[in-house]
N, C-alpha and C positions, 0 to 999 in steps of 0.2 A: 217671563211673568206668564205663570201656568192660567188658571182660570181665573179671568176678569168679572169681578163681583161688584154691584153698586154700593154705596153708602149704606142706601136702606137695606140691601142684602147682611152686609157684612153686622148692621146692629141686631139685625134678625137672628142672626146665627150667634151675637156673642148674648144678646135675650134667654135663648134657648139653652145656653152653658149657665147662666147665670141662674135660673130657674133647677137646674141639676144640682148647682152646689147648693142650692135651698134647701134642698130634699137631704143634704146630711149634711149640712155647718151646726155645730152646736146651739146656735141661738142664733133667731131673726138679725141681716144685718140693716141697722139702722143708717142715719145719713151720718151720726158721728164715726161708727166702726167706717161707712166706707169712707169718710175724711182720713181717717188713721192709717188705711192700708193703701190710698192712694200717695201719701206722704212717703211711705216704704216703700213703695213702689217709684217713686220720682229716686229715692236714697236708692233703691238699687240701681236704677238706670244709672244716677250721676259716678257709682261704682264701677261700675262696665265700660263706662265712655271715660272716666279717667284713667282706668289700667291702660285700655286700646291707645288714648293719649301719650301716655308715657309718665302722666302725672308723679307715680309714685315712684320709691328705688328699687333699680333693678331686681332686690332681693325678694321684694316681697311679690311682684308679679310670678315669681317662680313657685310662689305658695299656692296650692291647690285651688284656695275658698280668692284667689285672686286672677285665676287664669281666666280667660272672657276671647270671646270669639264675636263675629256682626252678629251671629243665630242668638248668642243670649242679648244684644243690646236689640234683636229683633223683638227676642218674648219679652222684655221688658217695656217696651213698646207699645206690645199688644194688653200686657199686663193693663200699663194704664189707658187705654180703649176700654178696655174691658170697666175698669172702676168709673170712669167719665161716663160711661151708657149706665151704669148702677145708678148714679147722682141723675145723671139728668132726667131718668125714669122716676126719680122719687120726687124731683120737681113738675112732669109733666112738659117736659121741653124738648122740641124736636130742634134735637140736634144738626139736622141739613138745614133748617130755615135758621135759626141761631146763626151756623157760619155763613149763608148768604147774607144773613143783614151785619155782622161782622164784617166781612172782607167787602160788601159794597161802602159800608163806614170810612175803609180803610182805604178805598179806593178813592172816594168823597176827599178826604185828608191829603191825598196827593192832587188834588183837583182833575180828576178823571171821572167820568160819567161810564158807568158800566151797567149791563144787564146780565147780570147773571143767570 
């Protein structure tokens, strides 16, 4: 892996790009638009995964709009991250802290005490 970045650095990078998009989008993104886009991106990811895992007919895989690569899947995952940051910021949620709390709860469910 090239440049190792912290989670906070990735969020900061994403916020910088969000600000640039805010300058050129036709109207401000509210939470509803963000949720619609998040859902759309999940669908895009699902399509790429289904093609990669050979769920579609062979003929469909040969159609240009169904060709996919690992890079396409990576791109869709980062688009999801982009929308998650946008939604978290709308609600002033610290994603890093929320993740620590959630994963600590998961480990407690498994009967394990951790200090993440």
